[in-house]
N, C-alpha and C positions, 0 to 999 in steps of 0.2 A: 517543562513537562508537556507531553503531548500524547495522543493516542497513536498506536502503530498497529499494523496488521502483521501477525507472525506467520510462520511457515505453514500452519494448518490450512491456510487459505489457498495455497498453491493447487491449481487445477480444480478449485471449487468455484471461485468467483461468482457467488450467488447474487451479489449486487444489491441485496436488500438494505445494506448499510448506506449505499449511495442514495437510495430513495429518502432516507430520513435525515441526511446530513444538511443542516441549515446553511452551511457556507460553501457547499460544493467543493470540498477539499479532498475527496477520495477519487483517485485517478486509476484508470484501468490499464494494466499492462497486458501482455499476451496470456500469462498464466496466473497472475496474482493481482490483487488490488493494493494500492499504496496510498497512505495518508500523508499529505504534504505537511511537514512539521511547522512551517511558518504560517500556513493558512488555517490550521486546526485551532478552534477556540476552546477545546477541551470540554465541550458540553456533554459528551458521553452518550449522545443519542444513538450512535452507531453500535456501541458495544452490545446491548441486549439483542440486536437484530442479527448478529452473526450466527449462522447455524452451526458453525464448528468452533465457537468460542475462541476465535483467533485474534480478536481485537482487545488490546490491553493498554494501560498506561505504560509509557516507556520506563518509568521508575519501578514498575512492578514486574519487569521482564525477568524470567529465570535465566540462568547461564545459557541454556540452549536457545532461548528466544532472543538473547542479546545480539546474536548475529543478524537477526532480521531487523532489529532496531537500527543498527548501523546501516544495513542494506537499504532500509526504507529511505533514509536520508540520501544515500548514494543515488537512488532512482531520480532524485530531483537536482542534486548538486554535482554529480559527476557526468562526464560525457559517456553516454551509453553506446553500445555497438550500433553502427549505422546512423548515428546522429553527429552533427557538426558542433553542437554546443549542448551544455546542460539544459534540462527542461526549466529549472529555476522555479520561480513562484508565479505562474501565469495568472493566478487570481480566479481560478475556477476550472473544473474538469469538463463540464458539459460542452463548452464551445470546442474543445479539442477532440472529444469523443475517445473511443478506445485507441490507445497508442500502439498496440501490437508489438511491444518490445518489453523486455524485462531486464533486470540487472543480470550480470554474468552469474551470480550466485543462484538465482532462481532459474535461469535458463539452463543451467547445468544439472539441476535436480532431475532424477528419473521421474517419468510420468507416474501419477498415482493410479492405482488399479481402481476401476469403478465398480 
């Protein structure tokens, strides 16, 4: 069980969840944030900070959100466009900074109206 960031985060990336994460496991893509499932300690500090209620436990995902549960893992364990290898479990997001890339699922979503 781990926390994930669902689709409501796309094009929001408020990043307040990053500020409260004690283990630095929330990584910034181009349009969405992703929680590394191996690095998350399930403390829940991030969940109340999300302004769009997009953070949830993977076991509580609805059918619509389940796509983003699988996609979140893909961000870390599959080779993303423009990369030579999977990101894996680097042990912290801050040293990497914004990665500027998303999974194909997120990249293909239409931009949200502001």
